[in-house]
C-alpha positions in Angstrom: 4.4 -157.6 -104.2 8.1 -157.0 -104.1 10.8 -155.5 -106.0 13.2 -157.7 -107.9 16.3 -158.9 -106.1 18.9 -161.8 -106.2 17.4 -164.9 -107.9 19.3 -167.8 -106.3 16.4 -170.2 -107.2 15.9 -169.3 -110.8 16.8 -172.7 -112.1 13.9 -174.2 -110.3 11.5 -172.8 -113.0 13.3 -174.0 -116.2 10.8 -176.6 -116.9 7.4 -175.6 -118.2 5.1 -175.1 -115.1 1.9 -177.4 -115.5 -1.5 -176.0 -114.7 -3.8 -179.0 -113.9 -6.8 -179.9 -111.8 -5.8 -183.6 -111.7 -5.9 -185.0 -108.2 -7.2 -181.8 -106.7 -9.2 -182.2 -103.4 -12.9 -182.2 -103.8 -13.3 -179.0 -101.7 -11.3 -177.0 -104.2 -13.5 -178.1 -107.0 -15.7 -175.0 -106.8 -12.7 -172.7 -106.9 -11.2 -174.5 -110.0 -14.6 -174.3 -111.7 -15.1 -170.6 -111.0 -11.5 -169.9 -112.2 -12.2 -171.6 -115.6 -15.2 -169.5 -116.3 -14.9 -166.1 -114.6 -14.5 -163.0 -116.7 -12.1 -160.1 -115.9 -14.9 -157.6 -115.4 -16.5 -160.0 -112.8 -13.4 -159.7 -110.7 -12.6 -156.0 -110.9 -13.7 -152.7 -112.5 -9.9 -152.0 -113.0 -8.8 -153.9 -116.1 -5.4 -153.6 -117.9 -5.1 -150.5 -120.1 -4.3 -151.0 -123.8 -0.7 -149.7 -123.3 -0.2 -152.2 -120.5 1.4 -151.8 -117.2 4.1 -153.7 -115.3 3.5 -157.4 -115.6 3.3 -159.1 -112.2 1.7 -162.1 -110.6 0.5 -163.2 -107.2 0.1 -166.7 -105.7 -3.3 -167.4 -104.3 -2.3 -170.6 -102.3 -4.9 -172.8 -100.7 -3.7 -175.2 -98.0 -5.6 -177.5 -95.6 -4.2 -176.8 -92.2 -5.9 -178.8 -89.4 -7.7 -178.1 -87.1 -8.7 -174.9 -88.9 -9.3 -176.6 -92.4 -8.9 -174.8 -95.7 -6.8 -171.7 -95.6 -4.9 -169.1 -97.7 -1.3 -168.1 -97.4 -0.8 -164.4 -96.9 2.2 -162.0 -96.1 2.2 -158.7 -94.3 4.3 -156.3 -96.4 7.1 -154.5 -94.5 6.2 -151.0 -93.4 9.2 -149.5 -95.0 8.2 -150.4 -98.6 7.4 -147.7 -101.1 4.0 -148.9 -102.2 1.2 -150.8 -100.2 3.5 -150.7 -97.0 2.3 -152.7 -94.1 -0.6 -154.3 -96.0 -1.5 -157.9 -95.9 -1.3 -159.4 -99.4 -0.7 -162.5 -101.5 3.0 -163.4 -102.1 4.0 -162.1 -105.6 5.7 -159.5 -107.5 6.9 -158.3 -110.9 7.9 -160.7 -113.7 11.6 -161.0 -114.4 12.9 -161.7 -118.0 13.8 -165.2 -117.0 10.2 -165.9 -116.0 9.2 -165.8 -119.7 6.2 -164.8 -121.7 3.7 -162.6 -119.7 1.0 -164.0 -121.9 2.2 -167.5 -121.4 3.8 -169.4 -118.5 5.6 -166.3 -117.2 3.1 -165.4 -114.5 3.0 -168.9 -113.1 6.8 -168.9 -112.9 6.9 -165.5 -111.3 4.2 -166.3 -108.7 6.1 -169.4 -107.6 9.5 -167.7 -107.7 8.3 -164.7 -105.7 6.5 -166.8 -103.1 9.7 -168.8 -102.5 11.8 -165.6 -102.2 9.4 -164.0 -99.9 8.3 -166.9 -97.6 10.8 -169.7 -98.3 8.1 -172.1 -99.5 9.1 -175.0 -101.6 7.4 -174.7 -105.0 7.6 -178.5 -105.6 4.9 -178.8 -102.9 2.5 -176.6 -104.9 0.1 -177.7 -107.6 -1.0 -174.8 -109.9 -4.7 -175.5 -110.8 -5.8 -172.2 -112.3 -4.9 -168.8 -113.6 -7.4 -165.9 -113.2 -7.7 -163.1 -115.8 -5.1 -160.3 -115.7 -6.3 -157.4 -113.5 -4.9 -153.8 -113.0 -3.8 -151.9 -109.9 -3.8 -148.2 -111.0 -1.9 -146.9 -108.0 1.1 -149.0 -108.7 0.6 -149.6 -112.5 0.8 -153.3 -112.0 -0.9 -155.7 -114.4 -1.6 -158.7 -112.0 -2.2 -162.3 -112.9 -3.6 -164.2 -109.9 -2.2 -167.8 -110.0 -4.3 -170.4 -108.0 -2.3 -173.1 -106.2 -3.0 -176.1 -104.0 -0.4 -176.6 -101.3 -0.5 -180.4 -101.2 2.8 -180.7 -99.4 3.3 -177.7 -97.0 6.8 -176.6 -96.3 7.9 -174.2 -93.4 7.3 -170.5 -94.3 8.6 -167.3 -92.7 9.5 -163.7 -93.6 12.7 -164.4 -95.6 13.6 -160.8 -96.1 12.5 -158.4 -93.3 13.0 -155.5 -95.7 10.1 -156.7 -97.8 8.0 -159.0 -95.7 7.0 -158.4 -92.0 5.2 -161.6 -91.4 3.7 -164.7 -93.0 0.5 -166.3 -91.9 -2.2 -168.7 -93.0 -5.8 -167.3 -92.9 -8.5 -170.0 -92.5 -11.3 -169.8 -95.1 -13.7 -170.2 -92.1 -12.5 -166.8 -90.8 -12.7 -165.2 -94.1 -16.3 -166.3 -94.7 -17.4 -165.4 -91.1 -19.8 -162.5 -91.4 -18.4 -161.0 -88.2 -15.0 -160.6 -89.9 -16.3 -158.8 -92.9 -16.7 -155.1 -93.5 -16.6 -152.4 -96.3 -13.5 -150.1 -96.1 -13.9 -146.5 -97.2 -11.2 -144.1 -98.1 -11.1 -140.3 -98.4 -10.4 -140.7 -102.1 -13.8 -142.2 -102.5 -12.6 -145.8 -102.7 -15.0 -148.4 -101.2 -14.2 -152.1 -101.1 -14.5 -155.4 -99.2 -12.3 -156.0 -96.1 -11.6 -158.9 -93.8 -10.4 -158.9 -90.2 -7.9 -161.7 -89.9 -5.4 -162.4 -87.0 -5.6 -158.9 -85.8 -5.0 -157.3 -89.1 -7.2 -155.7 -91.8 -7.1 -157.2 -95.3 -8.3 -154.8 -97.9 -7.5 -153.4 -101.4 -6.6 -155.7 -104.3 -6.0 -158.8 -102.0 -9.4 -158.5 -100.3 -11.1 -157.9 -103.6 -9.7 -161.2 -105.0 -10.6 -163.1 -101.9 -14.2 -161.6 -102.0 -14.7 -162.6 -105.6 -13.3 -166.2 -105.1 -15.6 -166.7 -102.1 -18.5 -165.3 -104.1 -18.1 -167.3 -107.4 -17.1 -170.5 -105.5 -20.3 -170.4 -103.5 -18.5 -170.0 -100.2 -19.8 -166.6 -99.4 -22.0 -166.1 -96.4 -24.4 -163.1 -96.2 -22.7 -160.2 -94.4 -23.5 -156.7 -93.4 -22.1 -154.5 -96.3 -23.2 -151.4 -94.4 -20.6 -152.0 -91.7 -17.9 -149.5 -92.7 -14.2 -149.2 -91.7 -12.8 -145.7 -92.6 -9.2 -145.7 -93.7 -6.9 -142.7 -93.0 -6.1 -140.1 -95.6 
């Protein structure tokens, strides 16, 4: 997730962003169904504190890139960033005042705006079909709303601002569900969580947690060896 910066595209989000499953491809049906019923505690043990944190949103964007088939759009954060440097993540960032109500359409607007600013994608090619419950990232005090999108009309994407994004890539779901690409990361702090090896990089932390739960509740998960551990540096 990124810091705020110049918003040259703010006007794109003046209209109320629709959240609809109309016309969604059949393969995304299980994801949409899971999104409509899943509870916050089924996604994470870190839930927003009563006093709140910094409202933010991420775009969990599904495409269908042949020949790999269904995939997810991910970015690799620049190594110079203050938090989560160098980590693969979903596009996203903090809500700005012009995004609107954090408990209303604000997270949808923020997820699309940040994705456009970070990757250059055209939001008009995205259908938002679900919004997951708000979750908490204690290390950065972000209250994150994952916004689910269908990339029905893909547009060219790249790292727009090298100061924030090192690279942009599409991770095939077939790679994410492959048991050989899955592991449990361990951290000296005691943290344990799911991880995915994708395109020569390790996806872990909040992003991997969301992917893991989506695969699980959508029925896409394949049995994998949870005892295979990858230690992270201190």
